[in-house]
C-alpha positions as CSV (number, residue, x, y, z in Angstrom):
1,M,145.8,98.6,135.5
2,L,146.8,101.8,133.5
3,G,144.7,104.8,134.1
4,T,142.7,106.2,131.2
5,V,142.2,109.7,129.9
6,N,139.5,111.1,127.7
7,L,140.7,112.9,124.5
8,V,138.1,115.4,123.0
9,M,139.2,117.0,119.8
10,G,136.8,119.6,118.4
11,S,133.8,117.9,116.9
12,S,135.6,114.6,116.8
13,T,134.4,111.5,118.6
14,A,136.1,111.0,122.1
15,A,138.4,108.1,122.3
16,M,139.5,106.4,125.6
17,L,143.2,105.8,125.7
18,T,145.7,104.6,128.2
19,S,148.2,107.1,129.7
20,T,151.0,105.2,127.8
21,Q,149.2,105.6,124.5
22,C,148.7,109.3,125.1
23,T,152.4,109.8,125.9
24,A,153.3,108.0,122.7
25,M,150.9,109.9,120.5
26,K,151.6,113.3,122.0
27,S,155.3,112.7,121.5
28,L,154.9,112.0,117.9
29,A,152.3,114.8,117.4
30,S,154.9,117.3,118.6
31,F,157.1,116.7,115.5
32,R,156.4,119.9,113.6
33,I,155.2,119.4,109.9
34,G,158.2,121.3,108.5
35,H,160.8,119.1,110.1
36,H,161.2,116.4,107.5
37,S,162.7,113.1,108.7
38,H,165.2,113.2,105.7
39,C,166.4,116.7,106.6
40,R,166.7,116.6,110.4
41,P,167.7,113.6,112.6
42,L,165.0,112.8,115.1
43,S,165.5,110.7,118.2
44,L,163.0,108.1,119.3
45,P,160.4,109.7,121.7
46,S,160.7,108.7,125.3
47,G,158.2,106.1,126.6
48,L,158.0,104.3,123.3
49,P,159.1,100.7,123.1
50,S,162.3,99.8,121.3
51,A,161.9,99.6,117.6
52,S,165.4,98.0,116.9
53,G,163.7,94.8,115.9
54,F,161.8,96.2,113.0
55,S,162.8,95.7,109.5
56,S,164.6,98.5,107.7
57,C,162.7,97.8,104.5
58,F,160.2,100.6,103.9
59,F,157.8,101.6,101.2
60,A,158.6,105.2,101.8
61,S,161.2,106.5,99.4
62,R,163.1,108.3,102.3
63,G,164.2,105.0,103.8
64,S,164.7,104.0,107.4
65,S,164.9,106.8,109.9
66,P,164.1,107.4,113.6
67,F,160.8,108.9,112.4
68,N,159.9,105.7,110.7
69,R,161.0,103.5,113.6
70,A,159.0,105.6,116.0
71,I,155.8,105.2,113.8
72,A,156.5,101.4,113.7
73,A,156.5,101.4,117.4
74,V,153.3,103.3,117.7
75,N,151.7,101.0,115.1
76,D,152.7,98.0,117.3
77,Q,151.1,99.8,120.3
78,I,147.9,100.7,118.6
79,V,147.4,97.2,117.2
80,S,148.0,95.7,120.5
81,S,145.5,97.9,122.2
82,D,142.8,97.2,119.6
83,S,143.2,93.5,119.9
84,A,141.8,93.7,123.4
85,D,138.8,95.7,122.3
86,E,136.8,94.7,119.2
87,Q,135.8,97.4,116.9
88,E,132.2,97.8,115.9
89,S,132.1,96.2,112.4
90,N,129.8,98.9,111.0
91,K,131.4,102.0,112.5
92,Y,134.0,104.0,110.7
93,Y,136.3,106.8,111.8
94,F,137.9,109.5,109.7
95,V,140.0,112.6,109.5
96,V,139.3,115.0,106.6
97,A,140.9,118.1,105.1
98,N,141.2,119.7,101.7
99,A,143.0,117.6,99.0
100,K,145.8,120.1,98.6
101,F,146.9,119.7,102.1
102,M,146.3,115.9,102.4
103,L,147.9,114.9,99.1
104,D,150.3,117.6,97.9
105,E,151.6,119.5,101.0
106,E,151.9,117.2,104.1
107,E,154.6,114.9,103.1
108,H,154.5,113.1,106.5
109,F,151.1,112.0,105.7
110,R,152.3,110.0,102.7
111,E,155.1,108.4,104.9
112,L,152.7,107.6,107.6
113,L,150.4,105.7,105.3
114,F,153.1,103.8,103.5
115,E,154.7,102.8,106.8
116,R,151.4,101.6,108.0
117,L,150.9,99.6,104.7
118,R,154.3,98.0,105.2
119,Y,153.6,97.2,108.9
120,Y,150.3,95.4,107.9
121,A,152.1,93.5,105.1
122,E,154.8,92.1,107.4
123,R,152.1,90.8,109.8
124,S,149.7,89.6,107.1
125,K,147.1,91.9,108.5
126,E,144.1,92.9,106.4
127,Q,144.1,96.6,105.5
128,D,141.5,98.6,107.4
129,F,142.2,102.1,106.2
130,W,141.5,104.0,102.9
131,L,141.6,107.4,101.4
132,V,138.4,108.6,100.0
133,I,138.2,111.7,97.6
134,E,135.2,113.7,98.0
135,P,133.4,111.1,100.2
136,K,129.6,111.0,100.1
137,F,129.3,110.5,103.8
138,L,130.4,114.2,104.3
139,E,126.7,115.0,103.5
140,R,126.0,113.9,107.0
141,F,128.3,116.5,108.6
142,P,127.3,120.1,107.6
143,N,129.2,121.6,110.5
144,I,132.4,120.0,108.9
145,T,131.7,120.7,105.2
146,K,131.2,124.4,105.8
147,R,134.7,124.6,107.1
148,L,136.2,122.5,104.3
149,Q,137.9,123.7,101.1
150,R,136.9,121.4,98.2
151,P,137.7,118.9,96.9
152,A,138.2,117.2,100.2
153,V,140.0,114.0,101.1
154,A,139.2,111.8,104.1
155,L,141.3,109.1,105.8
156,V,138.8,106.4,106.8
157,S,139.5,103.5,109.1
158,T,137.7,101.0,111.3
159,N,140.5,101.6,113.8
160,S,139.5,104.4,116.1
161,T,142.7,104.5,118.1
162,W,144.8,105.0,115.0
163,I,142.5,107.7,113.6
164,T,143.0,109.5,117.0
165,F,146.7,109.4,116.6
166,M,146.4,110.6,113.0
167,K,144.3,113.6,114.2
168,L,147.0,114.4,116.7
169,R,149.8,114.0,114.1
170,L,148.3,116.0,111.1
171,D,146.7,118.6,113.5
172,R,145.0,120.6,110.7
173,V,142.3,118.1,110.1
174,L,138.7,117.5,111.3
175,A,137.7,114.2,112.7
176,E,134.4,112.4,113.3
177,S,132.8,108.9,112.9
178,Y,129.7,107.4,111.2
179,E,128.0,104.0,110.6
180,A,127.4,102.3,107.4
181,D,125.7,99.0,106.4
182,S,128.7,98.0,104.1
183,L,132.2,98.8,103.2
184,E,131.1,99.9,99.8
185,Q,128.5,102.3,101.3
186,A,131.1,103.6,103.8
187,L,133.6,104.5,101.2
188,A,131.4,105.8,98.4
189,S,132.6,108.9,96.8
190,N,131.5,111.6,94.3
191,P,133.5,111.8,91.0
192,T,136.0,114.6,90.9
193,N,139.3,115.5,89.3
194,I,142.3,116.2,91.5
195,E,144.9,118.6,90.0
196,F,147.8,120.4,91.7
197,E,149.9,123.2,90.3
198,K,153.5,122.4,90.0
199,P,155.7,124.8,91.9
200,E,157.7,127.1,89.7
201,K,160.8,126.5,91.5
202,W,161.6,123.4,93.6
203,V,164.4,124.1,96.0
204,A,164.3,121.1,98.4
205,P,167.2,118.7,98.2
206,Y,164.9,115.7,97.4
207,P,162.4,115.2,94.5
208,K,158.9,116.0,95.1
209,Y,156.5,113.1,95.6
210,E,155.0,112.0,92.4
211,Y,151.4,112.8,91.4
212,G,149.0,109.9,92.1
213,W,151.0,108.3,95.0
214,W,147.7,108.1,96.9
215,E,145.9,105.7,94.4
216,I,147.2,102.6,96.2
217,F,145.1,103.7,99.2
218,L,141.8,104.2,97.3
219,P,138.9,101.8,98.1
220,P,138.8,98.7,95.9
221,V,135.7,99.9,94.1
222,T,137.2,103.2,93.3
223,K,140.3,101.6,91.9
224,T,138.3,99.3,89.7
225,E,136.3,102.1,88.4
226,A,139.4,104.1,87.7
227,E,141.0,101.2,85.8
228,A,137.8,100.7,83.8
229,K,138.0,104.3,82.5
230,V,141.6,103.8,81.2
């Protein structure tokens, strides 16, 4: 049996991972934020299973790349590990940061979410992750809220292993877990408007991601309320 190691990240909940998982996560976490997959070719990190069998059809506009194939391989490994250990149905895990960083600056975050969504669709797996803007559950974590710029955005999931991976990958986020009696309670949010200033000069060789790309990942109740206001 593979040995396990205990990862402790700041105030985040510790997660028990196999040494193989840690190798995969640390390899992907080492990709620097500024090194975009569409600008610099990346090789598949050593220790990851081959991703040659995955479809080249991605939601992400950047298309297939070594980065996307590596993420697909990690998704496979995370889902496989979770199938052996049932998650607590009323426990939720999250990473959180300010909205500017999560939705407007960290482009790899968008790619990771769309790749995860594609992966779930291919395997007919029910979505277990959401973006929550100004989540109400942050009131339980004064030590986190005092370190956050507002408005804040949280990535919430019932999958603890994946949230651990996202913490390593995004780096500049805070992580914790909490319990809730229902999904609606777990993903409740405070109404807020999200606005980002457009850069005066866009010099990148690719178009900037469109405003509102994150709406597909909002909780069902939040999306219903948003549609009712239109």
